[in-house]
MARLO-695906 format. One line per 10 residues: their letters; for each residue x, y, z of C-alpha. Coordinates in Angstrom, 2 decimals. Each point is the difference from the previous one (the first is absolute). Example, Ala and Ser with C-alpha at 12.3 -4.5 7.8 and 13.67 -1.06 7.14 Angstrom:
<sites>
as> 12.30/-4.50/7.80  1.37/3.44/-0.66
</sites>
This chain:
<sites>
mtlklygtrv> 31.37/-11.17/46.55  -0.48/3.63/-1.04  1.56/1.00/-3.29  3.11/2.13/0.54  0.78/2.87/-2.35  3.55/1.34/0.07  0.60/3.46/-1.35  -0.40/3.74/0.13  -2.47/2.00/-2.10  -1.61/-3.18/-1.32
qrvitvlnek> -3.29/1.65/-0.93  -0.75/-2.28/-2.96  0.09/-3.19/2.10  -1.71/1.52/3.04  -2.87/1.24/-2.17  -0.54/-3.47/-1.45  0.18/-1.63/3.44  -2.60/2.47/1.26  -2.25/-0.44/-3.07  0.08/-3.76/0.52
gvpfelievd> -0.48/0.25/3.78  3.20/-1.91/0.76  1.52/0.53/3.45  3.71/0.70/-0.11  2.91/1.22/2.07  2.12/2.77/-1.49  3.66/-0.33/0.90  1.72/3.29/-0.81  3.34/-0.24/-1.74  2.23/3.03/0.60
lmkgehkapq> 1.57/0.71/-3.37  2.09/2.88/1.37  1.69/-2.44/2.39  0.53/-2.49/-2.83  -2.17/-2.71/1.56  -1.00/-1.11/-3.52  3.65/-0.88/-0.72  0.57/-2.02/3.18  0.83/-3.71/-0.55  -3.21/-1.22/1.71
flekqpfgqv> -2.09/2.25/-2.28  1.89/-1.05/-3.12  -0.73/-3.65/0.84  -3.68/0.78/-0.59  0.30/2.72/-2.68  3.25/-0.46/-1.95  -0.32/3.38/-1.76  -0.07/1.84/3.34  -3.25/1.81/-0.84  -3.37/0.40/1.67
pyidddgfil> -2.57/-1.40/0.33  -0.13/-3.70/0.60  -2.52/-2.14/1.84  0.24/-3.03/2.22  -3.27/-1.93/-0.20  0.51/-2.83/2.47  3.47/-0.71/-1.37  -0.78/0.79/-3.64  2.26/2.90/-1.00  -0.97/2.18/-2.95
yesraicryi> 1.43/3.31/-1.19  -0.82/2.57/-2.70  -3.11/2.02/0.83  -2.00/-0.89/-3.12  0.65/-3.73/0.51  -1.00/0.34/3.66  -3.21/1.79/-0.99  -0.89/-2.68/-2.56  0.69/-2.71/2.59  -2.23/1.67/2.60
atkyadqgtk> -2.78/0.69/-2.51  0.08/-3.64/-1.13  0.35/-1.61/3.42  -2.85/2.10/1.41  -2.07/0.16/-3.19  -3.26/-0.69/1.85  0.32/2.80/2.54  0.00/3.77/-0.30  0.14/1.81/-3.32  0.48/-2.26/-3.02
liptdlkgna> 3.23/1.35/-1.52  0.81/-2.50/-2.75  -2.72/-0.96/-2.48  -0.36/-3.74/-0.55  -1.84/-0.01/-3.32  2.26/-0.33/-3.04  -0.57/3.42/-1.58  -0.18/1.85/3.32  3.29/-1.58/1.06  1.58/0.87/-3.36
lfeqaasies> -1.07/3.64/0.42  1.39/-0.05/3.55  3.35/-1.35/-1.24  0.04/2.66/-2.72  -0.68/2.71/2.59  2.70/-1.38/2.32  2.45/0.09/-2.92  -1.00/3.59/-0.77  0.85/0.99/3.57  3.38/-1.75/0.07
snfdpsasaa> 1.05/1.02/-3.53  -1.54/3.44/-0.52  -0.71/1.56/3.38  2.55/-1.29/2.49  3.28/0.70/-1.84  -0.65/3.75/-0.41  -2.00/0.49/3.21  2.52/-1.78/2.22  2.93/1.81/-1.63  -1.71/3.40/0.43
vfenlfkayw> -0.83/-0.68/3.65  3.54/-1.24/0.63  1.49/3.08/-1.64  -2.21/2.50/1.81  -0.50/-1.66/3.39  2.18/-2.99/0.83  3.25/1.31/-1.45  0.13/2.69/2.70  -1.06/-2.56/2.62  3.08/-2.02/-0.89
ggkadpvife> 2.26/3.07/0.13  0.00/1.02/-3.65  -1.37/3.07/-1.74  -2.98/-0.07/-2.33  0.58/1.15/-3.56  -3.08/1.93/-1.20  0.90/-0.56/-3.67  0.11/-3.77/0.41  -3.18/0.10/2.08  -1.83/1.94/-2.75
qyikkldgkl> 1.17/-2.51/-2.62  -1.58/-2.84/1.96  -3.19/2.02/0.56  -0.28/0.80/-3.70  0.38/-3.67/-0.88  -2.55/-0.94/2.69  -2.48/2.62/-1.25  0.15/-1.62/-3.44  -0.81/-3.38/1.54  -2.84/1.51/2.04
daydvilskq> -1.58/1.29/-3.20  -0.51/-3.66/-0.97  -1.50/-0.64/3.45  -2.50/2.78/-0.72  -1.08/-1.80/-3.18  -0.44/-3.32/1.83  -1.77/1.56/2.97  -2.39/1.98/-2.17  -1.57/-3.37/-0.89  0.04/-1.78/3.36
kylagdnvtl> 0.29/0.68/3.71  3.31/-1.79/0.67  3.00/-1.11/-2.01  -1.27/-3.57/-0.56  -3.72/0.78/-0.21  -2.73/1.14/2.34  1.34/-1.68/3.16  3.13/0.82/1.95  2.79/-2.58/-0.34  3.54/-0.44/1.21
adlfhlpygt> 1.12/1.86/-3.12  -1.61/3.16/1.38  1.48/-0.53/3.45  3.45/-0.59/-1.47  0.07/3.77/-0.79  -0.28/1.03/3.65  3.63/0.38/1.07  0.82/2.61/-2.64  -3.46/1.07/-1.11  -0.80/1.42/3.42
igpgklpymf> 3.28/1.80/0.66  1.05/0.70/-3.55  -0.24/3.45/-1.47  -2.35/1.03/-2.79  -3.37/-1.38/-0.86  -1.00/-3.42/1.26  -1.28/-2.48/-2.56  -3.25/-0.32/1.91  -1.33/0.75/3.44  -1.23/-3.31/1.37
vqems> 1.95/0.44/3.23  -2.87/1.92/1.63  -2.44/-2.79/-0.85  2.24/-2.62/1.58  0.34/1.93/3.28
</sites>
């Protein structure tokens, strides 16, 4: 059975599936029509959010958990995305924590304020947007220090921690923490 990915704009998971060479079927979920709040969707994803996967009856949601699952299940194919040695894995976990604690909160809030708020019928507030960007710029200064010593966030090889930045790092305003996206294309 082909893995089924439910969602819209699920770049993080699609990138990992492609890097691992995993065939999948994308099933678009129309958020504007509220398909993510329908009872049959909520049975699989109780928070009513995208994405989730159905891997031959195994349901998993939360994009980072899905990516870890795919990288582990298909560890021997495609790009190795999670180091297996003790120190390499510790550096990967550190880098993944950096993304979720230092990058994502400001980046996702800035992108929401400047892009998605209008999409959902609101009006962006440039003052709030600039506050998020200023906070993000401070975090990216630390990225500059890390990346002046190594090629990627967890060392000299790309990992899931780097790919976790894709949803907001590629559409977010301001400087990107690093430009590995071209290499991965």
